[in-house]
C-alpha positions in Angstrom: 0.0 0.0 0.0 1.2 3.5 -0.7 0.3 6.4 1.6 0.7 10.2 1.3 2.6 11.7 4.3 3.0 15.3 5.3 6.0 15.7 7.6 6.4 18.3 10.4 10.0 18.3 11.5 11.3 19.8 14.8 8.0 19.1 16.5 7.7 19.2 20.3 5.6 16.0 20.2 6.0 12.9 17.9 2.9 11.5 16.5 1.2 9.9 13.5 -2.1 11.4 12.6 -4.5 9.8 10.1 -6.2 12.4 8.0 -8.0 10.1 5.6 -7.6 6.5 4.3 -4.3 7.3 2.6 -3.3 10.7 3.9 -1.3 11.0 7.1 0.6 13.7 9.0 3.7 12.7 10.9 5.3 14.9 13.5 9.0 14.2 14.4 11.4 15.8 16.8 14.3 15.3 14.5 15.7 18.0 12.2 15.4 17.6 8.4 19.2 17.2 8.1 21.2 14.2 6.7 18.0 12.0 6.5 17.4 12.1 10.3 13.8 13.1 10.0 13.1 10.6 7.2 14.5 7.8 9.3 12.3 8.8 12.3 9.2 9.1 10.0 9.8 5.5 8.8 10.2 4.3 12.3 7.0 5.9 13.5 5.1 4.6 10.5 6.5 1.1 11.0 5.3 1.2 14.7 1.9 2.6 13.7 1.3 -0.1 11.1 2.9 -2.8 13.2 5.5 -3.8 10.5 9.2 -3.9 10.5 11.3 -0.9 9.5 12.4 -2.9 6.4 8.7 -3.0 5.3 8.6 0.8 4.9 10.2 2.9 2.1 10.0 6.4 0.9 9.3 6.2 -2.8 8.8 9.9 -3.5 9.7 13.1 -1.6 12.9 12.2 0.2 13.9 15.9 0.3 10.5 17.5 0.9 7.8 17.7 3.4 5.3 15.8 1.2 6.2 12.1 0.7 4.8 8.9 -0.7 5.6 6.0 1.6 5.2 2.3 0.7 4.1 0.0 3.5 4.7 -3.6 2.4 2.3 -5.2 4.9 -1.0 -3.4 5.5 -2.8 -5.8 7.8 -3.5 -3.2 10.5 -5.4 0.1 10.6 -7.1 -0.2 7.3 
């Protein structure tokens, strides 16, 4: 499954918020430097969907706030 993710870096609180069936907002404490925020986004999404980190991948938007993330196992939350 592919989902659209809007990322808010440097947030005070980390969370995954579902906006619609395929649209999510992810808030991370990490700065958007050297891929730190991207790694944290993938970790939070893996935890949210109850999959391994290896089952998540950013397929579009690695350098922007808007991303498309592929979740390889979509058994939960859908």
